[in-house]
C-alpha positions as CSV (number, residue, x, y, z in Angstrom):
1,M,98.8,120.5,91.3
2,T,99.1,124.1,92.3
3,A,100.7,126.9,90.4
4,L,104.2,127.9,91.7
5,Q,103.6,130.9,93.9
6,N,106.6,133.0,92.9
7,A,109.9,132.1,91.2
8,A,111.8,134.9,93.0
9,P,111.5,136.6,96.3
10,Q,109.4,139.8,96.3
11,N,110.6,141.4,99.5
12,S,113.7,141.4,101.7
13,G,111.8,139.5,104.5
14,Q,110.7,136.7,102.2
15,R,112.2,133.3,102.9
16,K,113.1,130.8,100.1
17,I,112.1,127.4,101.2
18,L,112.1,124.0,99.5
19,V,110.1,121.2,101.1
20,T,109.7,117.5,100.4
21,S,107.8,114.6,101.9
22,A,108.9,111.0,101.7
23,L,108.6,109.4,98.2
24,P,105.8,106.8,98.1
25,Y,107.0,103.5,96.9
26,A,105.6,102.5,93.5
27,N,104.4,99.1,94.4
28,G,100.8,99.9,95.4
29,P,98.2,102.6,96.1
30,L,98.4,105.2,98.8
31,H,96.5,104.6,102.1
32,L,95.6,106.9,105.0
33,G,99.1,106.6,106.5
34,H,100.6,108.1,103.4
35,M,98.1,110.8,103.4
36,M,98.9,111.8,107.0
37,E,102.4,112.7,106.0
38,Q,101.4,114.5,102.9
39,I,98.7,116.5,104.8
40,Q,101.2,117.4,107.5
41,T,103.6,118.6,104.9
42,D,101.0,120.4,102.9
43,I,99.6,122.3,105.9
44,W,103.1,123.6,106.6
45,V,103.7,124.6,103.0
46,R,100.4,126.4,102.7
47,F,101.1,128.3,105.9
48,Q,104.4,129.5,104.6
49,K,102.8,130.7,101.4
50,S,100.1,132.4,103.3
51,M,102.8,134.3,105.2
52,G,104.1,135.5,101.9
53,H,107.2,133.3,101.6
54,Q,108.4,131.5,98.5
55,C,107.8,127.9,99.5
56,I,108.1,125.1,97.0
57,Y,106.8,121.6,97.6
58,V,108.2,118.8,95.5
59,C,107.8,115.0,95.7
60,A,108.0,112.0,93.4
61,D,107.4,108.2,93.3
62,D,110.2,106.0,94.5
63,T,110.3,103.6,91.6
64,H,113.4,101.4,91.7
65,G,114.3,98.1,93.3
66,T,113.6,94.4,93.2
67,A,110.2,94.7,94.7
68,V,108.9,96.9,91.9
69,M,110.5,94.7,89.3
70,L,108.8,91.6,90.6
71,R,105.5,93.4,91.1
72,A,105.5,94.4,87.4
73,E,106.4,90.8,86.5
74,K,103.4,89.6,88.5
75,E,101.1,92.0,86.8
76,G,102.3,91.0,83.4
77,V,103.6,94.4,82.4
78,T,107.0,96.1,82.1
79,A,108.4,97.9,85.1
80,E,108.1,101.2,83.2
81,Q,104.4,100.5,82.5
82,W,103.8,99.6,86.1
83,I,105.4,102.7,87.6
84,D,103.6,104.9,85.1
85,K,100.3,103.5,86.4
86,M,101.3,104.0,90.0
87,N,102.4,107.5,89.3
88,A,99.0,108.4,87.8
89,D,97.2,106.8,90.7
90,H,99.4,108.5,93.3
91,K,98.9,111.9,91.7
92,A,95.2,111.4,91.7
93,D,95.1,110.4,95.4
94,S,97.3,113.4,96.4
95,E,95.2,115.9,94.4
96,G,92.0,114.4,95.9
97,F,93.3,115.3,99.3
98,L,94.2,118.8,98.1
99,I,97.9,118.3,98.4
100,G,99.5,121.3,96.7
101,H,102.6,119.7,95.1
102,D,104.4,122.2,93.0
103,N,105.9,119.2,91.2
104,Y,105.2,115.5,91.6
105,Y,107.7,113.5,89.6
106,S,109.4,110.0,89.4
107,T,112.8,108.8,90.4
108,H,113.0,106.9,87.1
109,S,113.9,110.1,85.2
110,N,116.8,111.5,83.2
111,E,117.3,114.2,85.8
112,N,117.7,111.6,88.5
113,R,119.9,109.4,86.4
114,E,122.3,112.3,85.7
115,L,122.3,113.6,89.3
116,S,122.9,110.1,90.7
117,S,125.8,109.6,88.4
118,L,127.2,113.1,89.2
119,I,126.9,112.5,93.0
120,Y,128.4,109.0,92.7
121,N,131.4,110.3,90.7
122,R,132.0,113.0,93.3
123,L,131.9,110.5,96.1
124,K,134.4,108.4,94.2
125,E,136.7,111.3,93.4
126,N,136.7,112.3,97.1
127,G,137.8,108.8,98.2
128,H,134.4,107.8,99.7
129,I,133.7,104.8,97.5
130,T,135.3,101.4,98.2
131,V,134.9,98.0,96.4
132,K,135.0,94.6,98.1
133,T,133.8,91.1,97.5
134,I,131.0,89.9,99.7
135,R,129.1,86.7,100.1
136,Q,125.3,86.9,99.6
137,L,122.3,84.6,99.7
138,Y,121.1,83.8,96.2
139,D,117.8,82.3,95.1
140,P,118.7,79.4,92.7
141,E,115.2,79.2,91.3
142,K,114.7,82.9,90.7
143,Q,118.4,83.4,89.9
144,I,118.5,86.6,91.9
145,F,120.6,87.9,94.9
146,L,118.4,88.3,97.9
147,A,118.2,91.5,99.9
148,D,118.1,90.9,103.7
149,R,114.4,91.7,103.8
150,F,113.6,89.1,101.2
151,V,115.0,86.3,103.3
152,K,113.1,84.8,106.2
153,G,114.0,82.2,108.7
154,T,114.5,81.4,112.4
155,C,116.4,83.9,114.5
156,P,119.8,82.5,115.4
157,K,119.6,84.1,118.9
158,C,116.2,83.5,120.3
159,K,114.9,80.9,117.8
160,A,111.8,83.0,116.9
161,E,110.5,81.9,113.5
162,D,109.6,83.9,110.5
163,Q,112.2,86.7,111.1
164,Y,113.8,88.9,108.4
165,G,117.4,88.5,107.3
166,D,118.8,91.5,109.1
167,A,117.1,91.8,112.6
168,C,114.8,89.8,114.8
169,E,111.6,91.7,115.8
170,V,111.2,89.5,118.9
171,C,114.6,89.9,120.6
172,S,116.0,92.8,118.5
173,A,119.2,90.9,117.8
174,T,121.0,91.9,114.6
175,Y,122.8,89.5,112.3
176,E,123.7,88.6,108.8
177,A,121.1,86.9,106.6
178,N,123.3,83.8,106.2
179,E,123.1,83.4,110.0
180,L,119.4,82.6,109.9
181,I,118.3,79.1,110.7
182,N,116.5,77.4,107.8
183,P,116.5,80.5,105.6
184,K,113.9,80.7,102.8
185,S,113.6,83.0,99.8
186,A,110.5,85.3,100.2
187,Y,110.1,85.0,96.4
188,T,110.0,81.3,95.8
189,G,110.4,79.6,99.1
190,A,113.6,78.0,97.9
191,T,116.6,77.5,100.2
192,P,119.2,80.1,99.3
193,V,122.7,79.4,98.5
194,E,125.7,81.6,99.1
195,K,127.5,83.3,96.2
196,E,130.3,85.8,96.0
197,S,129.8,89.2,94.4
198,E,131.7,92.5,94.1
199,H,129.9,95.4,95.7
200,Y,130.4,99.1,96.0
201,F,130.3,100.8,99.4
202,F,130.0,104.4,100.6
203,D,132.5,104.9,103.4
204,L,130.1,106.3,106.0
205,P,132.5,105.9,108.9
206,Q,134.6,108.8,107.5
207,F,131.6,111.1,108.4
208,Q,131.4,110.0,112.0
209,D,132.5,113.3,113.4
210,M,130.5,115.4,111.0
211,L,127.3,113.4,111.8
212,Q,127.9,113.6,115.5
213,Q,127.8,117.4,115.2
214,W,125.1,117.6,112.5
215,T,122.6,115.4,114.4
216,R,123.0,117.7,117.4
217,S,122.8,121.0,115.5
218,G,119.0,121.4,116.0
219,T,118.2,120.0,112.6
220,L,116.4,117.0,114.2
221,Q,113.9,116.5,117.0
222,T,115.7,115.7,120.2
223,S,114.2,112.3,120.5
224,V,115.4,111.5,116.9
225,A,118.9,112.8,117.7
226,N,119.0,110.6,120.8
227,K,118.0,107.6,118.8
228,L,120.6,108.2,116.1
229,S,123.2,108.5,118.8
230,E,122.9,104.8,119.4
231,W,124.0,104.2,115.8
232,L,126.8,106.7,116.1
233,D,128.0,105.4,119.5
234,S,128.2,101.9,118.3
235,G,130.3,102.9,115.3
236,L,129.0,103.5,111.7
237,Q,129.5,100.8,109.0
238,A,130.3,101.2,105.3
239,W,127.0,101.4,103.4
240,D,126.4,99.0,100.5
241,I,125.1,101.2,97.6
242,S,125.1,98.6,94.8
243,R,122.9,95.7,93.7
244,D,123.5,93.0,91.1
245,A,121.5,92.4,88.0
246,P,118.7,91.7,87.4
247,Y,117.6,94.9,89.1
248,F,115.3,97.8,88.1
249,G,117.2,101.0,88.5
250,F,120.2,102.9,87.2
251,E,123.4,101.2,86.3
252,I,126.5,102.4,88.1
253,P,128.9,104.3,85.8
254,N,131.7,102.1,84.4
255,A,130.4,99.1,86.4
256,P,128.4,96.8,84.0
257,G,125.8,94.7,85.7
258,K,125.9,96.8,88.9
259,Y,123.1,99.0,89.9
260,F,122.6,101.8,92.4
261,Y,120.7,100.5,95.5
262,V,117.3,102.1,95.6
263,W,118.1,104.0,98.7
264,L,121.0,105.7,97.0
265,D,119.0,107.3,94.2
266,A,115.7,107.7,96.0
267,P,116.6,110.8,98.1
268,I,118.4,112.2,95.0
269,G,114.8,112.1,93.6
270,Y,114.1,115.2,95.7
271,M,116.7,117.0,93.8
272,A,115.6,115.6,90.4
273,S,112.0,116.6,91.0
274,F,113.1,120.1,91.8
275,Q,115.5,120.1,88.7
276,D,112.5,119.2,86.5
277,L,110.5,122.1,88.0
278,C,113.4,124.5,87.4
279,N,113.6,123.3,83.7
280,R,110.0,124.4,83.3
281,T,109.9,127.5,85.4
282,E,111.5,130.8,84.4
283,G,113.6,132.4,87.1
284,L,113.9,129.3,89.3
285,D,117.5,128.2,89.7
286,F,118.6,124.8,91.0
287,D,121.8,126.1,92.6
288,D,119.9,128.7,94.6
289,F,118.4,125.9,96.7
290,W,120.9,123.0,96.4
291,A,124.4,124.6,96.2
292,K,126.5,124.1,99.2
293,D,126.4,127.8,100.2
294,A,122.7,128.4,99.1
295,D,120.8,130.6,101.5
296,A,117.5,128.9,100.8
297,E,116.0,126.6,103.5
298,L,115.6,122.8,102.9
299,Y,113.2,120.6,104.9
300,H,112.2,117.0,104.7
301,F,109.0,115.5,106.2
302,I,109.4,111.7,106.8
303,G,108.2,108.8,108.8
304,K,110.2,107.8,111.8
305,D,110.9,104.4,110.2
306,I,113.3,105.8,107.6
307,I,115.1,108.4,109.8
308,N,118.5,106.6,109.5
309,F,118.5,107.1,105.7
310,H,117.6,110.7,105.9
311,A,119.7,111.8,108.9
312,L,122.8,109.7,108.5
313,F,123.4,108.5,104.9
314,W,121.7,111.4,103.1
315,P,123.6,114.3,104.8
316,A,126.9,112.4,104.6
317,V,126.3,111.9,100.8
318,L,125.3,115.5,100.3
319,T,128.4,116.7,102.2
320,S,130.8,114.5,100.2
321,A,129.1,115.6,96.9
322,E,129.4,119.3,98.0
323,F,125.6,120.0,98.1
324,K,123.5,121.7,100.8
325,T,122.5,119.6,103.7
326,P,118.9,119.9,105.1
327,N,118.0,122.7,107.6
328,G,115.5,120.3,109.1
329,V,114.4,116.7,109.0
330,F,111.0,116.4,110.6
331,A,110.0,112.8,111.6
332,H,106.5,111.8,112.4
333,G,104.8,108.7,113.9
334,F,102.4,106.2,112.4
335,I,98.6,106.2,112.1
336,T,96.4,103.8,113.9
337,V,92.6,103.4,113.4
338,N,90.4,103.0,116.5
339,G,93.6,102.3,118.5
340,E,94.9,99.5,116.4
341,K,97.2,99.1,113.4
342,L,95.7,99.4,110.0
343,S,93.8,96.2,109.5
344,K,92.4,94.6,106.4
345,S,90.1,92.2,108.3
346,R,88.5,95.1,110.3
347,G,88.2,97.3,107.2
348,T,90.5,100.0,108.5
349,F,93.4,99.5,106.0
350,I,91.7,102.3,104.1
351,M,93.0,103.3,100.7
352,A,93.1,107.0,99.9
353,S,90.9,106.6,96.8
354,T,88.3,104.6,98.8
355,F,88.1,107.3,101.5
356,L,87.4,110.0,98.8
357,K,84.4,108.0,97.5
358,H,82.6,108.5,100.8
359,L,84.0,111.5,102.7
360,S,85.4,115.0,102.2
361,P,89.2,115.1,102.2
362,E,89.0,118.3,104.3
363,A,87.3,116.3,107.1
364,L,90.4,114.1,107.4
365,R,92.8,117.1,106.9
366,Y,91.1,118.8,109.9
367,Y,91.1,115.7,112.1
368,Y,94.7,115.0,111.4
369,A,95.6,118.6,112.1
370,A,93.7,118.4,115.4
371,K,95.9,115.4,116.4
372,L,99.3,116.2,115.0
373,G,102.2,117.7,116.9
374,S,105.9,118.0,116.3
375,T,106.9,114.7,117.9
376,T,107.3,111.2,116.6
377,E,104.3,109.9,118.6
378,D,101.7,107.9,116.7
379,I,98.2,109.4,116.3
380,D,94.9,107.6,116.3
381,L,92.0,108.0,113.9
382,N,89.1,107.2,116.1
383,L,86.2,107.1,113.6
384,E,83.4,108.0,116.1
385,D,85.5,110.9,117.4
386,F,86.3,111.9,113.8
387,V,82.6,112.3,113.0
388,Q,81.8,114.2,116.1
389,R,84.8,116.5,116.0
390,V,84.4,117.5,112.4
391,N,80.6,118.1,112.8
392,T,81.0,120.0,116.0
393,D,84.0,122.1,115.2
394,L,83.6,122.9,111.6
395,V,79.8,122.7,110.8
396,N,78.2,123.6,114.1
397,K,80.7,126.2,115.2
398,F,83.0,127.6,112.4
399,V,80.7,127.6,109.4
400,N,77.8,128.5,111.7
401,I,79.3,132.0,112.3
402,A,78.9,133.0,108.7
403,S,75.5,131.2,108.1
404,R,74.0,133.0,111.1
405,C,75.1,136.5,110.0
406,A,75.1,136.5,106.2
407,G,71.4,136.6,105.7
408,F,70.9,139.7,107.8
409,V,73.7,141.5,105.9
410,K,72.2,140.6,102.6
411,K,68.8,141.8,103.8
412,A,70.4,145.2,104.7
413,G,71.7,145.6,101.2
414,G,74.7,143.2,101.1
415,E,77.3,145.6,102.4
416,L,79.1,145.3,105.7
417,S,78.6,148.1,108.2
418,Q,81.0,151.0,108.3
419,N,81.2,150.4,112.0
420,I,83.3,147.8,113.9
421,A,80.8,146.9,116.7
422,E,83.4,145.3,119.0
423,P,86.9,146.6,118.1
424,E,88.5,145.0,121.2
425,L,87.2,141.5,120.3
426,L,88.3,141.8,116.7
427,A,91.7,143.1,117.9
428,E,92.0,140.1,120.3
429,V,91.4,137.7,117.4
430,I,93.9,139.4,115.1
431,A,96.4,139.6,117.9
432,A,96.3,135.8,118.1
433,K,98.1,135.7,114.7
434,A,101.6,135.7,116.2
435,N,101.0,132.7,118.5
436,I,99.0,130.7,115.8
437,A,101.7,131.4,113.3
438,E,104.4,130.3,115.7
439,L,102.5,127.0,116.3
440,Y,102.1,126.4,112.6
441,E,105.8,127.1,112.1
442,A,106.7,124.6,114.8
443,R,104.3,122.0,113.3
444,E,102.3,122.1,116.5
445,Y,99.0,121.8,114.6
446,S,96.9,120.4,117.4
447,K,97.8,123.3,119.6
448,A,97.1,125.8,116.8
449,I,93.7,124.2,116.3
450,R,92.9,124.5,120.0
451,E,93.8,128.2,119.8
452,I,91.7,128.7,116.7
453,M,88.7,126.9,118.1
454,A,88.8,128.9,121.3
455,L,88.4,132.0,119.2
456,V,85.6,130.3,117.2
457,D,83.8,129.8,120.5
458,K,84.3,133.4,121.4
459,A,82.8,134.5,118.1
460,N,79.8,132.3,118.6
461,E,79.4,133.5,122.2
462,Y,79.3,137.1,121.0
463,I,76.7,136.4,118.3
464,Q,74.6,134.3,120.8
465,A,74.7,137.1,123.4
466,K,73.7,139.8,120.9
467,A,70.9,137.6,119.3
468,P,70.5,139.6,116.1
469,W,67.6,137.3,115.1
470,A,65.7,138.7,118.1
471,L,66.7,142.3,117.5
472,A,65.6,142.0,113.9
473,K,62.0,141.7,115.0
474,E,62.2,145.2,116.7
475,E,61.6,148.4,114.8
476,G,64.6,150.7,114.5
477,K,67.2,148.1,115.3
478,E,68.3,147.6,111.7
479,Q,71.6,149.3,112.1
480,E,72.4,147.5,115.3
481,V,71.6,144.2,113.6
482,L,73.9,145.1,110.7
483,D,76.7,146.1,113.1
484,I,76.4,142.8,115.0
485,C,76.3,140.6,111.9
486,S,79.1,142.5,110.2
487,M,81.2,142.0,113.2
488,G,80.4,138.3,112.9
489,I,81.6,138.3,109.3
490,H,84.8,140.1,110.3
491,L,85.5,137.4,112.9
492,F,84.6,134.7,110.4
493,R,87.1,136.1,107.9
494,A,90.0,136.1,110.4
495,L,89.2,132.6,111.5
496,A,89.0,131.4,107.9
497,I,92.5,132.8,107.4
498,Y,93.8,130.9,110.4
499,L,92.2,127.6,109.1
500,G,93.3,128.2,105.5
501,P,96.4,126.0,105.6
502,V,94.2,123.1,106.8
503,L,91.1,123.7,104.8
504,P,92.0,125.1,101.4
505,N,88.7,124.3,99.6
506,L,86.5,125.6,102.4
507,T,88.6,128.7,102.6
508,E,88.3,129.2,98.9
509,K,84.5,129.0,99.2
510,A,84.7,131.5,102.1
511,R,86.8,133.8,99.9
512,T,84.1,133.7,97.2
513,F,81.4,134.5,99.8
514,L,83.5,137.3,101.3
515,N,84.2,138.7,97.8
516,V,87.9,139.2,98.5
517,D,91.0,138.5,96.4
518,S,92.8,136.3,99.0
519,L,92.6,135.0,102.5
520,N,96.2,134.9,103.6
521,F,97.9,135.6,106.9
522,T,99.3,138.7,105.3
523,D,95.7,140.0,104.7
524,L,94.7,139.6,108.4
525,E,95.0,143.2,109.4
526,Q,92.9,144.5,106.6
527,T,89.3,145.6,107.3
528,L,86.2,145.1,105.2
529,T,84.0,148.0,106.5
530,G,81.5,149.0,103.8
531,H,82.5,146.0,101.7
532,A,79.9,144.1,99.6
533,I,79.7,140.4,100.2
534,N,78.1,137.7,98.0
535,K,75.2,135.4,98.8
536,F,76.1,132.8,101.4
537,K,76.1,129.2,100.2
538,P,76.7,126.1,102.4
539,L,80.5,125.7,103.0
540,M,80.5,122.2,104.5
541,T,78.0,119.4,105.2
542,R,77.7,117.2,108.2
543,I,79.3,113.7,108.2
544,E,76.9,110.9,109.0
545,M,78.2,107.7,110.7
546,T,76.5,105.8,107.9
547,Q,79.1,107.2,105.5
548,V,81.9,105.9,107.7
549,E,80.2,102.5,107.9
550,A,79.9,102.4,104.1
551,L,83.6,103.3,103.9
552,I,84.5,100.4,106.2
553,E,82.2,98.0,104.4
554,E,83.7,98.8,101.0
555,T,87.2,98.4,102.4
556,K,86.2,94.9,103.7
557,Q,84.7,94.1,100.3
558,D,87.8,95.1,98.5
559,V,89.8,92.7,100.7
560,A,87.2,89.9,100.1
561,R,87.4,90.4,96.4
562,E,91.1,90.2,96.4
563,A,91.0,87.0,98.4
564,A,88.3,85.6,96.1
565,K,90.5,86.0,93.1
566,G,92.1,82.7,94.1
567,K,95.6,83.9,93.7
568,A,98.1,81.3,95.0
569,A,99.9,82.2,98.1
570,P,103.6,83.1,97.7
571,A,105.7,80.0,97.3
572,A,107.5,80.7,100.5
573,E,104.2,80.8,102.4
574,Q,103.0,77.5,100.7
575,N,106.3,75.9,101.6
576,K,106.1,77.1,105.2
577,K,102.6,75.6,105.6
578,A,103.7,72.4,103.9
579,D,106.7,72.2,106.3
580,K,104.5,72.7,109.3
581,K,102.1,70.0,108.1
582,A,104.9,67.6,107.4
583,K,106.5,68.1,110.7
584,S,103.3,68.1,112.8
585,S,103.8,64.5,113.8
586,D,107.2,65.3,115.1
587,T,106.2,68.4,117.0
588,K,106.4,68.3,120.8
589,P,103.1,68.5,122.7
590,A,102.3,72.0,124.2
591,G,104.1,72.4,127.4
592,E,106.7,69.7,126.8
593,G,110.2,71.1,127.4
594,D,113.7,69.6,127.0
595,G,113.5,67.5,130.1
596,P,113.7,68.2,133.9
597,I,116.2,70.6,135.5
598,D,117.5,70.4,139.0
599,F,116.9,73.0,141.7
600,N,120.4,74.5,141.4
601,D,119.6,75.3,137.7
602,F,116.4,77.0,138.7
603,A,118.0,78.9,141.6
604,K,120.3,80.6,139.1
605,V,117.4,82.6,137.7
606,D,116.9,85.9,139.6
607,L,113.3,87.0,139.1
608,R,112.3,90.4,140.5
609,I,109.4,92.9,140.4
610,A,110.0,95.8,138.1
611,K,107.7,98.8,137.8
612,V,107.1,100.3,134.3
613,L,108.2,104.0,134.4
614,E,108.1,104.6,130.6
615,A,106.9,102.6,127.6
616,N,107.4,103.6,124.0
617,H,107.2,102.3,120.5
618,V,110.5,101.3,118.9
619,E,111.2,103.0,115.6
620,G,111.6,100.5,112.8
621,A,110.3,97.5,114.8
622,D,106.9,95.9,114.2
623,K,106.8,93.9,117.5
624,L,108.9,95.7,120.1
625,L,108.1,98.1,122.9
626,Q,110.9,99.9,124.8
627,L,110.4,99.8,128.6
628,Q,112.1,101.8,131.3
629,L,111.8,99.8,134.5
630,D,112.3,100.7,138.2
631,V,114.0,97.7,139.6
632,G,114.5,99.1,143.1
633,N,117.3,100.9,145.0
634,G,117.2,103.8,142.6
635,E,118.2,101.6,139.7
636,T,116.4,101.7,136.3
637,R,116.8,99.4,133.4
638,Q,115.9,99.4,129.7
639,V,114.3,96.3,128.3
640,F,113.0,95.7,124.8
641,S,110.0,93.3,124.7
642,G,108.1,91.8,121.7
643,I,104.6,92.6,123.0
644,K,103.7,95.6,120.8
645,S,100.9,93.8,119.1
646,H,99.2,93.1,122.4
647,Y,99.7,96.2,124.5
648,Q,99.7,99.9,124.0
649,P,102.6,101.7,125.8
650,E,100.3,103.9,127.9
651,D,98.5,100.8,129.2
652,L,101.7,99.5,130.8
653,I,102.9,102.5,132.7
654,G,102.7,102.0,136.4
655,K,102.3,98.2,136.2
656,N,104.5,95.8,138.1
657,L,106.0,93.2,135.8
658,V,108.2,90.1,136.4
659,L,111.8,90.7,135.2
660,V,114.6,88.2,134.7
661,Y,117.1,90.4,136.6
662,N,120.3,88.5,136.0
663,L,120.0,87.9,132.3
664,A,123.2,89.2,130.6
665,P,122.6,92.5,128.8
666,R,122.4,92.3,125.0
667,K,123.5,94.9,122.5
668,M,120.6,95.1,120.1
669,R,120.0,97.1,116.9
670,F,117.8,99.5,118.9
671,G,120.0,99.8,122.0
672,M,121.0,97.8,125.0
673,S,118.4,95.5,126.6
674,E,119.1,94.8,130.2
675,G,116.9,91.9,131.1
676,M,113.6,90.2,130.0
677,V,110.1,90.6,131.1
678,L,108.0,87.4,131.4
679,A,104.8,86.7,129.4
680,A,102.5,83.7,129.1
681,G,101.2,82.3,125.8
682,E,102.3,82.9,122.3
683,G,101.1,84.2,118.9
684,K,97.7,85.9,119.2
685,D,97.2,84.8,122.8
686,L,99.9,86.4,125.0
687,W,99.7,87.9,128.4
688,I,102.4,89.8,130.2
689,M,103.0,88.6,133.8
690,E,102.0,91.1,136.4
691,G,102.8,91.4,140.1
692,D,100.6,93.0,142.7
693,V,100.8,96.8,142.5
694,N,101.6,97.0,146.2
695,I,104.9,95.0,145.9
696,P,107.9,97.3,146.0
697,P,110.0,97.4,142.8
698,G,113.1,95.2,143.2
699,T,111.4,92.6,145.4
700,R,112.9,89.2,144.6
701,I,110.5,86.4,143.6
702,S,111.2,83.1,145.2
């Protein structure tokens, strides 16, 4: 944890900023996906502090809900004991990756309980809470109401098996959990029954106009605003904010046995964490940041999978409760490893704590920064590229500037020259501040890193061209050598400032070596002529591929040990396997359909060649890709296809696919799907059907 920089602004140009990242759920340890978000946030916060602004970063564990309650039960501890353990583990992981939270708290706190009740009562007083009786699926064995995501069955639309109770990941159809065919409880495998229950709803449709304006106000990335427009255009629905006992969370005021749904009190946890910090920090006032008319800035960093909660429900709740809405909600993509999803079998589902046993956190911070931009695109951690880039950029280039020059300065007495050998070069590096700062501000870290490394190359080219090691062998060249190496140190200092938000530990070591009080963006224009430096010590060591291999091997061993514990599979999984075995004798042979069709039936199907113009991941869907297809005659169509696990979007662009052209359009959760592309096989073996690249789009197949 870092000390709070300042509790009050020190100059008229200083901004007051409150920043959060998404709250990790308290049902397991953090992995490298969690760390990508926290690192992205931390870089931005450190940059703001380096610019002299008051920037406060708070976070917390998301602790409530049925999943946490059941996990604690499985571990044989109370829910409170479990979330305390998770909180300690999460803090350790974050601190290990040098995440500078000013406060890391828990949603299971008195502050959150009080704020949740306050906000709920304001929603109710303002006429935004309604109560109605609903029918829900109920697990008769566990004696618990089942959330949609804890019911699985066969999709009522496309008949795909093993789908969740709210949406199909194969055809994208949305439905009610009780519409599933052969539904099963994810807890016990029991067949649910329907029961009536009184639930509390937040009347989100009353905020339709407000959200139409707010989502287009520049608060969101354009792609995110476009995505949310699909929800808005289809009409918002009242949001169920209650759950029935048993449930681990906060009981709703004056509603015995009814609890706040976890997504109601989770974002309020941002406010509660900040309130806790205010309680412990003199001069820091909650209302200065959260009051409706507060002039402070508020920003959320989140994953693209939870954008609807943060950019629809949350601003509407804040508006009704008369609190400040966010100035920005910054969504990011997911992390893949070696081009694939995090995989336990391949050893790439890497826990944060496991990574820290083998590798420097700053190596990952730098690599993430070198890949991250301001969009919601996924980024890939290619492990070979990771090793090469960190070694080349940081060890061979950046650190090398100081290591090549420091010894000559020390030999000359340890003080930098009174002369600036190349004032134009130094001025050029310092002048880059405005552009680099702008890129950090815009979260375009990869572009900032490219700018910085281009300057690193210039610094090394200067030293290489002057070759002080050769001049040092000539008599009477001592001052020239000192001038050259001092210039190298000046350049190194400026570059260390630029990399400071990304590499806080390395920059601190550089600060000690340079013998200065700070290395902030606000210090950049200062000069160190005649300044005494300390003895140079190695700032960073090379990564060896053997370290990465050891990391992967330990991850695989962790998975193997977990499997070897002999824990029984969840009842639902056991029942599923038993059902398959019992029905195996009744299953149709592969390829056997429902009987022959006549030619007229076949002739109704209009198959055409369609060229892929765009392909993108679908936010919130594990199996879908969104395709924009050229179907000829200037017409384009959008199709959602369940092929994500087999194809990367970029691999499909330009391909000719086979489209069922006359399939009726279907309104899906993610938008309108205007046809279906054909594929062969199923499960792990699936191939999309391709046409010759020379066939014009729109050509009919006969």
